[in-house]
CHARMM-style PDB file with segment names, atoms N, HN, CA, C and O in Angstrom:
ATOM      1  N   UNK     1      77.984 123.260  84.885  1.00  0.00      PROA
ATOM      2  CA  UNK     1      78.801 124.518  85.614  1.00  0.00      PROA
ATOM      3  C   UNK     1      78.980 125.467  84.305  1.00  0.00      PROA
ATOM      4  O   UNK     1      78.835 125.238  83.104  1.00  0.00      PROA
ATOM      5  N   UNK     2      79.371 126.679  85.065  1.00  0.00      PROA
ATOM      6  HN  UNK     2      79.489 126.866  86.040  1.00  0.00      PROA
ATOM      7  CA  UNK     2      79.355 127.900  83.768  1.00  0.00      PROA
ATOM      8  C   UNK     2      80.739 127.639  83.512  1.00  0.00      PROA
ATOM      9  O   UNK     2      81.570 127.006  84.163  1.00  0.00      PROA
ATOM     10  N   UNK     3      80.846 128.521  81.969  1.00  0.00      PROA
ATOM     11  HN  UNK     3      80.171 129.035  81.440  1.00  0.00      PROA
ATOM     12  CA  UNK     3      82.215 128.314  81.735  1.00  0.00      PROA
ATOM     13  C   UNK     3      83.065 129.398  82.400  1.00  0.00      PROA
ATOM     14  O   UNK     3      84.290 129.329  82.505  1.00  0.00      PROA
ATOM     15  N   UNK     4      82.137 130.626  82.936  1.00  0.00      PROA
ATOM     16  HN  UNK     4      81.142 130.682  82.851  1.00  0.00      PROA
ATOM     17  CA  UNK     4      83.015 131.792  83.926  1.00  0.00      PROA
ATOM     18  C   UNK     4      83.576 131.424  84.898  1.00  0.00      PROA
ATOM     19  O   UNK     4      84.474 132.042  85.470  1.00  0.00      PROA
ATOM     20  N   UNK     5      82.984 130.053  85.307  1.00  0.00      PROA
ATOM     21  HN  UNK     5      82.254 129.551  84.843  1.00  0.00      PROA
ATOM     22  CA  UNK     5      83.586 129.886  86.449  1.00  0.00      PROA
ATOM     23  C   UNK     5      85.107 129.728  86.370  1.00  0.00      PROA
ATOM     24  O   UNK     5      85.756 130.559  87.005  1.00  0.00      PROA
ATOM     25  N   UNK     6      85.545 129.116  85.925  1.00  0.00      PROA
ATOM     26  HN  UNK     6      85.017 128.441  85.409  1.00  0.00      PROA
ATOM     27  CA  UNK     6      86.747 128.908  84.958  1.00  0.00      PROA
ATOM     28  C   UNK     6      87.442 129.950  84.560  1.00  0.00      PROA
ATOM     29  O   UNK     6      88.481 130.366  85.074  1.00  0.00      PROA
ATOM     30  N   UNK     7      86.901 130.363  83.680  1.00  0.00      PROA
ATOM     31  HN  UNK     7      86.058 130.024  83.262  1.00  0.00      PROA
ATOM     32  CA  UNK     7      87.398 131.661  82.708  1.00  0.00      PROA
ATOM     33  C   UNK     7      87.597 133.081  83.327  1.00  0.00      PROA
ATOM     34  O   UNK     7      88.175 134.076  82.890  1.00  0.00      PROA
ATOM     35  N   UNK     8      86.930 132.844  84.478  1.00  0.00      PROA
ATOM     36  HN  UNK     8      86.460 132.036  84.832  1.00  0.00      PROA
ATOM     37  CA  UNK     8      86.984 134.251  85.470  1.00  0.00      PROA
ATOM     38  C   UNK     8      88.144 134.621  86.541  1.00  0.00      PROA
ATOM     39  O   UNK     8      88.348 135.591  87.271  1.00  0.00      PROA
ATOM     40  N   UNK     9      88.915 133.194  86.252  1.00  0.00      PROA
ATOM     41  HN  UNK     9      88.748 132.406  85.659  1.00  0.00      PROA
ATOM     42  CA  UNK     9      90.397 133.479  87.174  1.00  0.00      PROA
ATOM     43  C   UNK     9      91.174 132.675  86.462  1.00  0.00      PROA
ATOM     44  O   UNK     9      90.914 131.540  86.063  1.00  0.00      PROA
ATOM     45  N   UNK    10      92.693 133.663  86.232  1.00  0.00      PROA
ATOM     46  HN  UNK    10      92.904 134.585  86.556  1.00  0.00      PROA
ATOM     47  CA  UNK    10      93.652 132.871  85.241  1.00  0.00      PROA
ATOM     48  C   UNK    10      94.181 131.553  86.241  1.00  0.00      PROA
ATOM     49  O   UNK    10      94.097 130.410  85.793  1.00  0.00      PROA
ATOM     50  N   UNK    11      94.523 131.709  87.102  1.00  0.00      PROA
ATOM     51  HN  UNK    11      94.592 132.638  87.465  1.00  0.00      PROA
ATOM     52  CA  UNK    11      94.706 130.463  87.664  1.00  0.00      PROA
ATOM     53  C   UNK    11      93.982 129.071  87.491  1.00  0.00      PROA
ATOM     54  O   UNK    11      94.532 128.009  87.198  1.00  0.00      PROA
ATOM     55  N   UNK    12      92.719 129.273  87.715  1.00  0.00      PROA
ATOM     56  HN  UNK    12      92.273 130.136  87.953  1.00  0.00      PROA
ATOM     57  CA  UNK    12      91.462 128.454  87.200  1.00  0.00      PROA
ATOM     58  C   UNK    12      91.711 128.167  86.079  1.00  0.00      PROA
ATOM     59  O   UNK    12      91.706 126.968  85.800  1.00  0.00      PROA
ATOM     60  N   UNK    13      91.925 128.849  85.352  1.00  0.00      PROA
ATOM     61  HN  UNK    13      91.930 129.823  85.579  1.00  0.00      PROA
ATOM     62  CA  UNK    13      92.351 128.563  83.978  1.00  0.00      PROA
ATOM     63  C   UNK    13      93.271 127.869  83.655  1.00  0.00      PROA
ATOM     64  O   UNK    13      93.311 126.925  82.865  1.00  0.00      PROA
ATOM     65  N   UNK    14      94.035 128.328  84.267  1.00  0.00      PROA
ATOM     66  HN  UNK    14      94.002 129.094  84.909  1.00  0.00      PROA
ATOM     67  CA  UNK    14      95.710 127.370  83.929  1.00  0.00      PROA
ATOM     68  C   UNK    14      95.858 126.046  84.235  1.00  0.00      PROA
ATOM     69  O   UNK    14      96.602 125.276  83.628  1.00  0.00      PROA
ATOM     70  N   UNK    15      94.840 125.640  85.598  1.00  0.00      PROA
ATOM     71  HN  UNK    15      94.235 126.266  86.091  1.00  0.00      PROA
ATOM     72  CA  UNK    15      95.011 124.465  86.038  1.00  0.00      PROA
ATOM     73  C   UNK    15      93.971 123.972  85.813  1.00  0.00      PROA
ATOM     74  O   UNK    15      94.251 122.774  85.790  1.00  0.00      PROA
ATOM     75  N   UNK    16      92.708 124.084  85.584  1.00  0.00      PROA
ATOM     76  HN  UNK    16      92.481 125.057  85.603  1.00  0.00      PROA
ATOM     77  CA  UNK    16      91.771 123.550  84.557  1.00  0.00      PROA
ATOM     78  C   UNK    16      92.370 122.874  83.283  1.00  0.00      PROA
ATOM     79  O   UNK    16      92.112 121.713  82.964  1.00  0.00      PROA
ATOM     80  N   UNK    17      93.012 123.526  82.739  1.00  0.00      PROA
ATOM     81  HN  UNK    17      93.221 124.469  82.998  1.00  0.00      PROA
ATOM     82  CA  UNK    17      93.660 123.287  81.581  1.00  0.00      PROA
ATOM     83  C   UNK    17      94.657 122.010  81.364  1.00  0.00      PROA
ATOM     84  O   UNK    17      94.788 121.146  80.497  1.00  0.00      PROA
ATOM     85  N   UNK    18      95.295 122.340  82.606  1.00  0.00      PROA
ATOM     86  HN  UNK    18      95.189 123.041  83.310  1.00  0.00      PROA
ATOM     87  CA  UNK    18      96.440 121.208  82.784  1.00  0.00      PROA
ATOM     88  C   UNK    18      95.897 119.891  83.114  1.00  0.00      PROA
ATOM     89  O   UNK    18      96.526 118.898  82.749  1.00  0.00      PROA
ATOM     90  N   UNK    19      94.582 119.742  83.892  1.00  0.00      PROA
ATOM     91  HN  UNK    19      94.071 120.549  84.189  1.00  0.00      PROA
ATOM     92  CA  UNK    19      93.958 118.792  84.241  1.00  0.00      PROA
ATOM     93  C   UNK    19      93.597 118.289  83.049  1.00  0.00      PROA
ATOM     94  O   UNK    19      94.098 117.206  82.749  1.00  0.00      PROA
ATOM     95  N   UNK    20      92.731 118.882  82.166  1.00  0.00      PROA
ATOM     96  HN  UNK    20      92.323 119.762  82.410  1.00  0.00      PROA
ATOM     97  CA  UNK    20      91.991 118.498  80.999  1.00  0.00      PROA
ATOM     98  C   UNK    20      92.872 117.815  80.248  1.00  0.00      PROA
ATOM     99  O   UNK    20      92.645 116.729  79.714  1.00  0.00      PROA
ATOM    100  N   UNK    21      94.361 118.725  80.168  1.00  0.00      PROA
ATOM    101  HN  UNK    21      94.547 119.607  80.601  1.00  0.00      PROA
ATOM    102  CA  UNK    21      95.402 117.736  79.387  1.00  0.00      PROA
ATOM    103  C   UNK    21      95.496 116.600  79.624  1.00  0.00      PROA
ATOM    104  O   UNK    21      95.785 115.856  78.686  1.00  0.00      PROA
ATOM    105  N   UNK    22      95.255 115.937  81.192  1.00  0.00      PROA
ATOM    106  HN  UNK    22      95.020 116.541  81.953  1.00  0.00      PROA
ATOM    107  CA  UNK    22      95.843 114.426  81.701  1.00  0.00      PROA
ATOM    108  C   UNK    22      96.930 114.776  82.592  1.00  0.00      PROA
ATOM    109  O   UNK    22      97.728 113.843  82.679  1.00  0.00      PROA
ATOM    110  N   UNK    23      97.323 116.033  83.452  1.00  0.00      PROA
ATOM    111  HN  UNK    23      96.675 116.791  83.381  1.00  0.00      PROA
ATOM    112  CA  UNK    23      98.344 115.777  84.539  1.00  0.00      PROA
ATOM    113  C   UNK    23      97.084 115.888  85.769  1.00  0.00      PROA
ATOM    114  O   UNK    23      96.006 116.482  85.818  1.00  0.00      PROA
ATOM    115  N   UNK    24      97.605 115.266  86.418  1.00  0.00      PROA
ATOM    116  HN  UNK    24      98.480 114.783  86.378  1.00  0.00      PROA
ATOM    117  CA  UNK    24      97.132 114.494  87.725  1.00  0.00      PROA
ATOM    118  C   UNK    24      97.520 115.254  88.958  1.00  0.00      PROA
ATOM    119  O   UNK    24      96.846 115.427  89.974  1.00  0.00      PROA
ATOM    120  N   UNK    25      98.501 115.597  88.735  1.00  0.00      PROA
ATOM    121  HN  UNK    25      99.048 115.456  87.910  1.00  0.00      PROA
ATOM    122  CA  UNK    25      99.592 115.732  90.081  1.00  0.00      PROA
ATOM    123  C   UNK    25      99.349 117.137  90.819  1.00  0.00      PROA
ATOM    124  O   UNK    25      99.486 117.850  89.825  1.00  0.00      PROA
ATOM    125  N   UNK    26      99.160 117.778  91.563  1.00  0.00      PROA
ATOM    126  HN  UNK    26      99.048 117.199  92.371  1.00  0.00      PROA
ATOM    127  CA  UNK    26      98.832 119.290  92.064  1.00  0.00      PROA
ATOM    128  C   UNK    26     100.533 119.758  91.933  1.00  0.00      PROA
ATOM    129  O   UNK    26     100.850 120.724  91.238  1.00  0.00      PROA
ATOM    130  N   UNK    27     101.556 118.942  92.692  1.00  0.00      PROA
ATOM    131  HN  UNK    27     101.299 118.158  93.257  1.00  0.00      PROA
ATOM    132  CA  UNK    27     102.637 119.595  92.599  1.00  0.00      PROA
ATOM    133  C   UNK    27     103.559 119.847  90.919  1.00  0.00      PROA
ATOM    134  O   UNK    27     104.259 120.822  90.647  1.00  0.00      PROA
ATOM    135  N   UNK    28     103.315 118.840  90.153  1.00  0.00      PROA
ATOM    136  HN  UNK    28     102.746 118.048  90.374  1.00  0.00      PROA
ATOM    137  CA  UNK    28     103.650 119.021  88.850  1.00  0.00      PROA
ATOM    138  C   UNK    28     103.179 120.253  88.483  1.00  0.00      PROA
ATOM    139  O   UNK    28     104.052 121.113  88.368  1.00  0.00      PROA
ATOM    140  N   UNK    29     101.749 120.674  88.207  1.00  0.00      PROA
ATOM    141  HN  UNK    29     101.040 119.975  88.299  1.00  0.00      PROA
ATOM    142  CA  UNK    29     100.788 121.750  88.117  1.00  0.00      PROA
ATOM    143  C   UNK    29     101.766 122.787  88.738  1.00  0.00      PROA
ATOM    144  O   UNK    29     102.485 123.466  88.004  1.00  0.00      PROA
ATOM    145  N   UNK    30     101.792 122.906  90.058  1.00  0.00      PROA
ATOM    146  HN  UNK    30     101.208 122.355  90.654  1.00  0.00      PROA
ATOM    147  CA  UNK    30     102.494 123.893  90.688  1.00  0.00      PROA
ATOM    148  C   UNK    30     103.653 124.544  90.122  1.00  0.00      PROA
ATOM    149  O   UNK    30     103.692 125.757  89.913  1.00  0.00      PROA
ATOM    150  N   UNK    31     104.704 123.651  89.843  1.00  0.00      PROA
ATOM    151  HN  UNK    31     104.672 122.666  90.013  1.00  0.00      PROA
ATOM    152  CA  UNK    31     105.827 123.689  89.359  1.00  0.00      PROA
ATOM    153  C   UNK    31     105.965 124.120  87.738  1.00  0.00      PROA
ATOM    154  O   UNK    31     106.766 124.927  87.263  1.00  0.00      PROA
ATOM    155  N   UNK    32     105.336 123.639  87.307  1.00  0.00      PROA
ATOM    156  HN  UNK    32     104.686 122.984  87.692  1.00  0.00      PROA
ATOM    157  CA  UNK    32     105.091 123.896  85.808  1.00  0.00      PROA
ATOM    158  C   UNK    32     104.671 125.117  85.278  1.00  0.00      PROA
ATOM    159  O   UNK    32     104.854 125.431  84.101  1.00  0.00      PROA
ATOM    160  N   UNK    33     104.068 125.874  86.176  1.00  0.00      PROA
ATOM    161  HN  UNK    33     103.919 125.619  87.131  1.00  0.00      PROA
ATOM    162  CA  UNK    33     103.133 127.130  86.018  1.00  0.00      PROA
ATOM    163  C   UNK    33     103.537 127.815  87.030  1.00  0.00      PROA
ATOM    164  O   UNK    33     102.954 128.898  86.985  1.00  0.00      PROA
ATOM    165  N   UNK    34     104.324 127.752  88.051  1.00  0.00      PROA
ATOM    166  HN  UNK    34     104.797 126.872  88.087  1.00  0.00      PROA
ATOM    167  CA  UNK    34     104.959 128.486  88.893  1.00  0.00      PROA
ATOM    168  C   UNK    34     103.944 129.468  89.864  1.00  0.00      PROA
ATOM    169  O   UNK    34     103.867 130.626  90.273  1.00  0.00      PROA
ATOM    170  N   UNK    35     103.414 128.508  89.913  1.00  0.00      PROA
ATOM    171  HN  UNK    35     103.477 127.567  89.581  1.00  0.00      PROA
ATOM    172  CA  UNK    35     101.742 128.656  90.862  1.00  0.00      PROA
ATOM    173  C   UNK    35     102.245 128.048  92.594  1.00  0.00      PROA
ATOM    174  O   UNK    35     102.456 126.891  92.955  1.00  0.00      PROA
ATOM    175  N   UNK    36     102.296 129.024  93.196  1.00  0.00      PROA
ATOM    176  HN  UNK    36     102.124 129.964  92.902  1.00  0.00      PROA
ATOM    177  CA  UNK    36     102.305 128.442  94.797  1.00  0.00      PROA
ATOM    178  C   UNK    36     101.384 126.922  94.783  1.00  0.00      PROA
ATOM    179  O   UNK    36     100.444 126.670  94.030  1.00  0.00      PROA
ATOM    180  N   UNK    37     101.901 126.120  95.733  1.00  0.00      PROA
ATOM    181  HN  UNK    37     102.665 126.325  96.345  1.00  0.00      PROA
ATOM    182  CA  UNK    37     101.272 124.832  95.737  1.00  0.00      PROA
ATOM    183  C   UNK    37     100.342 125.122  96.681  1.00  0.00      PROA
ATOM    184  O   UNK    37      99.519 124.211  96.591  1.00  0.00      PROA
ATOM    185  N   UNK    38      99.970 125.943  97.616  1.00  0.00      PROA
ATOM    186  HN  UNK    38     100.639 126.683  97.689  1.00  0.00      PROA
ATOM    187  CA  UNK    38      98.185 126.364  98.419  1.00  0.00      PROA
ATOM    188  C   UNK    38      97.639 126.436  97.586  1.00  0.00      PROA
ATOM    189  O   UNK    38      96.593 125.786  97.587  1.00  0.00      PROA
ATOM    190  N   UNK    39      97.945 127.184  96.452  1.00  0.00      PROA
ATOM    191  HN  UNK    39      98.794 127.712  96.451  1.00  0.00      PROA
ATOM    192  CA  UNK    39      97.151 128.203  95.647  1.00  0.00      PROA
ATOM    193  C   UNK    39      96.508 127.162  94.669  1.00  0.00      PROA
ATOM    194  O   UNK    39      95.315 127.313  94.409  1.00  0.00      PROA
ATOM    195  N   UNK    40      97.198 126.107  94.098  1.00  0.00      PROA
ATOM    196  HN  UNK    40      98.168 125.984  94.309  1.00  0.00      PROA
ATOM    197  CA  UNK    40      96.879 125.186  93.313  1.00  0.00      PROA
ATOM    198  C   UNK    40      95.805 124.387  94.071  1.00  0.00      PROA
ATOM    199  O   UNK    40      94.650 124.155  93.714  1.00  0.00      PROA
ATOM    200  N   UNK    41      96.420 124.030  95.162  1.00  0.00      PROA
ATOM    201  HN  UNK    41      97.358 124.219  95.453  1.00  0.00      PROA
ATOM    202  CA  UNK    41      95.397 123.015  96.153  1.00  0.00      PROA
ATOM    203  C   UNK    41      94.330 123.880  96.427  1.00  0.00      PROA
ATOM    204  O   UNK    41      93.399 123.182  96.025  1.00  0.00      PROA
ATOM    205  N   UNK    42      93.799 124.959  96.848  1.00  0.00      PROA
ATOM    206  HN  UNK    42      94.555 125.526  97.175  1.00  0.00      PROA
ATOM    207  CA  UNK    42      92.784 125.567  97.056  1.00  0.00      PROA
ATOM    208  C   UNK    42      91.912 125.476  95.806  1.00  0.00      PROA
ATOM    209  O   UNK    42      90.836 124.883  95.882  1.00  0.00      PROA
ATOM    210  N   UNK    43      92.397 126.148  94.417  1.00  0.00      PROA
ATOM    211  HN  UNK    43      93.271 126.630  94.355  1.00  0.00      PROA
ATOM    212  CA  UNK    43      91.706 126.232  93.856  1.00  0.00      PROA
ATOM    213  C   UNK    43      91.138 124.728  93.394  1.00  0.00      PROA
ATOM    214  O   UNK    43      89.957 124.656  93.057  1.00  0.00      PROA
ATOM    215  N   UNK    44      91.870 123.674  93.378  1.00  0.00      PROA
ATOM    216  HN  UNK    44      92.830 123.733  93.651  1.00  0.00      PROA
ATOM    217  CA  UNK    44      91.205 122.100  92.933  1.00  0.00      PROA
ATOM    218  C   UNK    44      90.415 121.845  94.134  1.00  0.00      PROA
ATOM    219  O   UNK    44      89.486 121.040  94.067  1.00  0.00      PROA
ATOM    220  N   UNK    45      90.660 122.387  95.116  1.00  0.00      PROA
ATOM    221  HN  UNK    45      91.414 123.041  95.171  1.00  0.00      PROA
ATOM    222  CA  UNK    45      89.467 121.984  96.374  1.00  0.00      PROA
ATOM    223  C   UNK    45      88.173 122.733  95.833  1.00  0.00      PROA
ATOM    224  O   UNK    45      87.105 122.121  95.808  1.00  0.00      PROA
ATOM    225  N   UNK    46      88.265 124.192  95.354  1.00  0.00      PROA
ATOM    226  HN  UNK    46      89.133 124.689  95.374  1.00  0.00      PROA
ATOM    227  CA  UNK    46      87.139 124.666  94.655  1.00  0.00      PROA
ATOM    228  C   UNK    46      86.396 124.072  93.509  1.00  0.00      PROA
ATOM    229  O   UNK    46      85.180 124.223  93.390  1.00  0.00      PROA
ATOM    230  N   UNK    47      87.194 123.330  92.582  1.00  0.00      PROA
ATOM    231  HN  UNK    47      88.182 123.208  92.679  1.00  0.00      PROA
ATOM    232  CA  UNK    47      86.707 122.637  91.524  1.00  0.00      PROA
ATOM    233  C   UNK    47      86.062 121.434  92.079  1.00  0.00      PROA
ATOM    234  O   UNK    47      84.945 120.994  91.805  1.00  0.00      PROA
ATOM    235  N   UNK    48      86.965 120.954  92.926  1.00  0.00      PROA
ATOM    236  HN  UNK    48      87.872 121.311  93.148  1.00  0.00      PROA
ATOM    237  CA  UNK    48      86.027 119.667  93.511  1.00  0.00      PROA
ATOM    238  C   UNK    48      84.558 119.801  94.415  1.00  0.00      PROA
ATOM    239  O   UNK    48      83.606 119.021  94.446  1.00  0.00      PROA
ATOM    240  N   UNK    49      84.746 120.971  95.058  1.00  0.00      PROA
ATOM    241  HN  UNK    49      85.519 121.604  95.033  1.00  0.00      PROA
ATOM    242  CA  UNK    49      83.140 121.426  95.527  1.00  0.00      PROA
ATOM    243  C   UNK    49      82.052 121.991  94.307  1.00  0.00      PROA
ATOM    244  O   UNK    49      80.856 122.198  94.512  1.00  0.00      PROA
ATOM    245  N   UNK    50      82.799 122.200  92.920  1.00  0.00      PROA
ATOM    246  HN  UNK    50      83.771 122.032  92.754  1.00  0.00      PROA
ATOM    247  CA  UNK    50      82.035 122.484  91.891  1.00  0.00      PROA
ATOM    248  C   UNK    50      81.629 121.381  91.243  1.00  0.00      PROA
ATOM    249  O   UNK    50      80.741 121.504  90.399  1.00  0.00      PROA
ATOM    250  N   UNK    51      82.159 120.189  91.494  1.00  0.00      PROA
ATOM    251  HN  UNK    51      82.880 120.090  92.179  1.00  0.00      PROA
ATOM    252  CA  UNK    51      81.690 118.797  91.062  1.00  0.00      PROA
ATOM    253  C   UNK    51      82.595 118.778  89.401  1.00  0.00      PROA
ATOM    254  O   UNK    51      82.121 118.231  88.405  1.00  0.00      PROA
ATOM    255  N   UNK    52      83.932 119.490  89.430  1.00  0.00      PROA
ATOM    256  HN  UNK    52      84.317 119.935  90.239  1.00  0.00      PROA
ATOM    257  CA  UNK    52      84.256 119.610  88.535  1.00  0.00      PROA
ATOM    258  C   UNK    52      85.732 118.359  88.532  1.00  0.00      PROA
ATOM    259  O   UNK    52      86.096 117.725  87.541  1.00  0.00      PROA
ATOM    260  N   UNK    53      86.139 118.313  89.438  1.00  0.00      PROA
ATOM    261  HN  UNK    53      85.844 118.828  90.243  1.00  0.00      PROA
ATOM    262  CA  UNK    53      87.333 117.539  89.634  1.00  0.00      PROA
ATOM    263  C   UNK    53      87.107 116.716  91.060  1.00  0.00      PROA
ATOM    264  O   UNK    53      86.768 117.210  92.135  1.00  0.00      PROA
ATOM    265  N   UNK    54      87.403 115.252  90.755  1.00  0.00      PROA
ATOM    266  HN  UNK    54      87.678 114.850  89.881  1.00  0.00      PROA
ATOM    267  CA  UNK    54      87.720 114.358  92.054  1.00  0.00      PROA
ATOM    268  C   UNK    54      88.817 114.301  92.429  1.00  0.00      PROA
ATOM    269  O   UNK    54      89.671 114.613  91.598  1.00  0.00      PROA
ATOM    270  N   UNK    55      89.183 113.980  93.509  1.00  0.00      PROA
ATOM    271  HN  UNK    55      88.489 113.726  94.184  1.00  0.00      PROA
ATOM    272  CA  UNK    55      90.473 113.905  94.138  1.00  0.00      PROA
ATOM    273  C   UNK    55      90.246 112.260  94.719  1.00  0.00      PROA
ATOM    274  O   UNK    55      89.383 111.867  95.503  1.00  0.00      PROA
ATOM    275  N   UNK    56      91.136 111.614  94.166  1.00  0.00      PROA
ATOM    276  HN  UNK    56      91.837 111.934  93.529  1.00  0.00      PROA
ATOM    277  CA  UNK    56      91.238 110.132  94.413  1.00  0.00      PROA
ATOM    278  C   UNK    56      93.001 109.776  94.767  1.00  0.00      PROA
ATOM    279  O   UNK    56      93.873 110.013  93.930  1.00  0.00      PROA
ATOM    280  N   UNK    57      93.238 109.304  95.851  1.00  0.00      PROA
ATOM    281  HN  UNK    57      92.530 109.111  96.531  1.00  0.00      PROA
ATOM    282  CA  UNK    57      94.270 108.905  95.819  1.00  0.00      PROA
ATOM    283  C   UNK    57      95.478 109.921  95.647  1.00  0.00      PROA
ATOM    284  O   UNK    57      96.495 109.556  95.057  1.00  0.00      PROA
ATOM    285  N   UNK    58      95.364 111.093  96.125  1.00  0.00      PROA
ATOM    286  HN  UNK    58      94.538 111.389  96.605  1.00  0.00      PROA
ATOM    287  CA  UNK    58      96.154 112.565  96.099  1.00  0.00      PROA
ATOM    288  C   UNK    58      96.177 112.802  94.462  1.00  0.00      PROA
ATOM    289  O   UNK    58      97.030 113.618  94.114  1.00  0.00      PROA
ATOM    290  N   UNK    59      95.607 112.389  93.699  1.00  0.00      PROA
ATOM    291  HN  UNK    59      94.915 111.726  93.982  1.00  0.00      PROA
ATOM    292  CA  UNK    59      95.341 112.617  92.200  1.00  0.00      PROA
ATOM    293  C   UNK    59      94.272 113.430  91.969  1.00  0.00      PROA
ATOM    294  O   UNK    59      93.315 113.430  92.744  1.00  0.00      PROA
ATOM    295  N   UNK    60      94.317 114.200  90.893  1.00  0.00      PROA
ATOM    296  HN  UNK    60      95.094 114.201  90.263  1.00  0.00      PROA
ATOM    297  CA  UNK    60      92.974 114.498  90.390  1.00  0.00      PROA
ATOM    298  C   UNK    60      92.676 114.338  89.074  1.00  0.00      PROA
ATOM    299  O   UNK    60      93.407 114.156  88.100  1.00  0.00      PROA
ATOM    300  N   UNK    61      91.273 114.450  89.206  1.00  0.00      PROA
ATOM    301  HN  UNK    61      90.679 114.598  89.996  1.00  0.00      PROA
ATOM    302  CA  UNK    61      90.382 113.642  87.847  1.00  0.00      PROA
ATOM    303  C   UNK    61      89.318 114.606  87.572  1.00  0.00      PROA
ATOM    304  O   UNK    61      88.708 115.221  88.447  1.00  0.00      PROA
ATOM    305  N   UNK    62      89.126 114.707  86.313  1.00  0.00      PROA
ATOM    306  HN  UNK    62      89.622 114.208  85.603  1.00  0.00      PROA
ATOM    307  CA  UNK    62      87.963 115.614  85.859  1.00  0.00      PROA
ATOM    308  C   UNK    62      86.986 114.819  86.150  1.00  0.00      PROA
ATOM    309  O   UNK    62      87.393 113.658  86.207  1.00  0.00      PROA
ATOM    310  N   UNK    63      85.493 114.956  86.435  1.00  0.00      PROA
ATOM    311  HN  UNK    63      85.162 115.898  86.390  1.00  0.00      PROA
ATOM    312  CA  UNK    63      84.393 114.545  86.668  1.00  0.00      PROA
ATOM    313  C   UNK    63      84.077 114.569  85.277  1.00  0.00      PROA
ATOM    314  O   UNK    63      84.676 115.205  84.409  1.00  0.00      PROA
ATOM    315  N   UNK    64      82.739 113.563  85.086  1.00  0.00      PROA
ATOM    316  HN  UNK    64      82.252 113.047  85.791  1.00  0.00      PROA
ATOM    317  CA  UNK    64      82.011 113.737  83.801  1.00  0.00      PROA
ATOM    318  C   UNK    64      81.513 115.151  83.409  1.00  0.00      PROA
ATOM    319  O   UNK    64      81.539 115.400  82.204  1.00  0.00      PROA
ATOM    320  N   UNK    65      80.994 116.264  84.382  1.00  0.00      PROA
ATOM    321  HN  UNK    65      80.973 116.061  85.361  1.00  0.00      PROA
ATOM    322  CA  UNK    65      80.765 117.335  84.215  1.00  0.00      PROA
ATOM    323  C   UNK    65      82.120 118.199  84.007  1.00  0.00      PROA
ATOM    324  O   UNK    65      81.961 119.081  83.163  1.00  0.00      PROA
ATOM    325  N   UNK    66      83.156 118.163  84.462  1.00  0.00      PROA
ATOM    326  HN  UNK    66      83.285 117.447  85.148  1.00  0.00      PROA
ATOM    327  CA  UNK    66      84.172 118.667  84.092  1.00  0.00      PROA
ATOM    328  C   UNK    66      85.095 118.089  82.352  1.00  0.00      PROA
ATOM    329  O   UNK    66      85.850 118.765  81.653  1.00  0.00      PROA
ATOM    330  N   UNK    67      84.775 117.110  82.210  1.00  0.00      PROA
ATOM    331  HN  UNK    67      84.161 116.561  82.778  1.00  0.00      PROA
ATOM    332  CA  UNK    67      84.810 116.903  80.762  1.00  0.00      PROA
ATOM    333  C   UNK    67      84.363 117.428  79.862  1.00  0.00      PROA
ATOM    334  O   UNK    67      84.893 117.595  78.764  1.00  0.00      PROA
ATOM    335  N   UNK    68      82.983 117.866  80.330  1.00  0.00      PROA
ATOM    336  HN  UNK    68      82.552 117.731  81.222  1.00  0.00      PROA
ATOM    337  CA  UNK    68      81.987 118.177  79.561  1.00  0.00      PROA
ATOM    338  C   UNK    68      82.271 120.027  79.332  1.00  0.00      PROA
ATOM    339  O   UNK    68      81.992 120.708  78.346  1.00  0.00      PROA
ATOM    340  N   UNK    69      82.658 120.284  80.117  1.00  0.00      PROA
ATOM    341  HN  UNK    69      82.885 119.730  80.918  1.00  0.00      PROA
ATOM    342  CA  UNK    69      82.862 121.589  80.185  1.00  0.00      PROA
ATOM    343  C   UNK    69      84.246 121.738  79.199  1.00  0.00      PROA
ATOM    344  O   UNK    69      84.316 122.413  78.172  1.00  0.00      PROA
ATOM    345  N   UNK    70      85.396 120.860  79.849  1.00  0.00      PROA
ATOM    346  HN  UNK    70      85.339 120.312  80.683  1.00  0.00      PROA
ATOM    347  CA  UNK    70      86.619 120.973  79.073  1.00  0.00      PROA
ATOM    348  C   UNK    70      86.410 120.935  77.604  1.00  0.00      PROA
ATOM    349  O   UNK    70      87.030 121.727  76.894  1.00  0.00      PROA
ATOM    350  N   UNK    71      85.588 120.079  77.095  1.00  0.00      PROA
ATOM    351  HN  UNK    71      85.084 119.435  77.671  1.00  0.00      PROA
ATOM    352  CA  UNK    71      84.980 120.177  75.571  1.00  0.00      PROA
ATOM    353  C   UNK    71      84.319 121.264  75.112  1.00  0.00      PROA
ATOM    354  O   UNK    71      84.355 121.551  73.916  1.00  0.00      PROA
ATOM    355  N   UNK    72      83.708 121.920  75.922  1.00  0.00      PROA
ATOM    356  HN  UNK    72      83.679 121.687  76.894  1.00  0.00      PROA
ATOM    357  CA  UNK    72      82.923 123.093  75.690  1.00  0.00      PROA
ATOM    358  C   UNK    72      83.924 124.641  75.417  1.00  0.00      PROA
ATOM    359  O   UNK    72      83.737 125.638  74.720  1.00  0.00      PROA
ATOM    360  N   UNK    73      85.130 124.168  76.443  1.00  0.00      PROA
ATOM    361  HN  UNK    73      85.282 123.358  77.009  1.00  0.00      PROA
ATOM    362  CA  UNK    73      86.294 125.477  76.074  1.00  0.00      PROA
ATOM    363  C   UNK    73      87.071 124.952  75.067  1.00  0.00      PROA
ATOM    364  O   UNK    73      87.928 125.780  74.758  1.00  0.00      PROA
ATOM    365  N   UNK    74      87.144 124.022  74.469  1.00  0.00      PROA
ATOM    366  HN  UNK    74      86.448 123.350  74.720  1.00  0.00      PROA
ATOM    367  CA  UNK    74      87.944 123.759  73.586  1.00  0.00      PROA
ATOM    368  C   UNK    74      87.233 124.408  72.568  1.00  0.00      PROA
ATOM    369  O   UNK    74      87.907 125.348  72.145  1.00  0.00      PROA
ATOM    370  N   UNK    75      86.052 124.293  71.941  1.00  0.00      PROA
ATOM    371  HN  UNK    75      85.505 123.529  72.284  1.00  0.00      PROA
ATOM    372  CA  UNK    75      85.348 124.573  71.073  1.00  0.00      PROA
ATOM    373  C   UNK    75      85.309 126.409  70.882  1.00  0.00      PROA
ATOM    374  O   UNK    75      84.899 126.960  69.860  1.00  0.00      PROA
ATOM    375  N   UNK    76      85.823 127.124  72.085  1.00  0.00      PROA
ATOM    376  HN  UNK    76      86.157 126.676  72.914  1.00  0.00      PROA
ATOM    377  CA  UNK    76      85.651 128.376  72.048  1.00  0.00      PROA
ATOM    378  C   UNK    76      86.616 129.175  71.129  1.00  0.00      PROA
ATOM    379  OT1 UNK    76      86.512 130.398  71.039  1.00  0.00      PROA
TER     380      UNK     76
END
């Protein structure tokens, strides 16, 4: 997955950063960043469709591809 997918949208960048830092709960991400929950849920679905995030038991986890992308973005 290209870095541009994350970096081209400020909300994707914020949400992906929180997930990469270990946050799993979309409600916490929503409240922490003052982003409406519906926006967070939609972006998480987009990331899941892009195979960067996996949703299990209501929690979000980076996939291996998501972890690799997070590492690349850290080095920027």
